N, C-alpha and C positions, 0 to 999 in steps of 0.2 A: 503493501499497498504504500500512498504517497498524496502530498497535500498538492491540491487545484495546483495550486499556483507556479508552483514546481517541477509541474508533470507536461509530459511532450505536448507539443503542437499537434494539431490538427491528427487526435486519436481521440476511439471513445472510452466512454467512465461508463463506474458504475460509482454511485455515490455512497460510500462506506458510513461516514461520519459526517456531520452539520453542526454548530453550533444554532443556542438555543435564540434563534432569530423569526421571526413570524412572518417577516417578509421573504425570506426564502421560499418557504413553502408555499407563499401567494406566487414566486417565478416560476415553482415547478422544481426546486433543486432540494431535495429530502433523499432522505436515508431510503437507497432503492431506485432511485431514480435514475435514468438514463441521460446521459449530457455528450456533448459535443465540443471539446476544448479547438476552439481553432487558433489560438494567440495568448500571448503574454506580453505585454505594451513594456519597453526597457523604461526603466530610472524610476522604478518603483509603482508604473503604471498598471491600471488594473488587467485581471484576466477575463478575452472574450472569450463567452460559451454558446451553445446553440441547446437551447433546452426544448423540446419537438422540434416549431419552425420560426419558432423565439432567439433573436441575438441578443443575452445580456450580458450587459461588463457588471462585472462580481471585485470591489477593490481591495487593493493586497490583502489590507489584516485581515479581512475576511476570508478571499481562496487561502490564507494558508490556515485557516482553521476549517476548513472544508479538506476532510478526508476521501480521497478518491482508488478504484482500483481498475487496472486496464483491463477490459473486456476483451476475452475470449475472440477469436474471428476462427 
């Protein structure tokens, strides 16, 4: 397992653990959800992920608390 912020770009992941932030649930980022990480922006910028067909930018502080597992293909 790894944290979302440090995970590989252009890769599908399953969310394993999230911090207790209700907004993440509303955005579709919760334990067991499937996401696709597109990019992490440099210099402390956000991580850009696809949740379903929506792009969501997750700030560094929160992305470092989200644990993900690479999906097996």
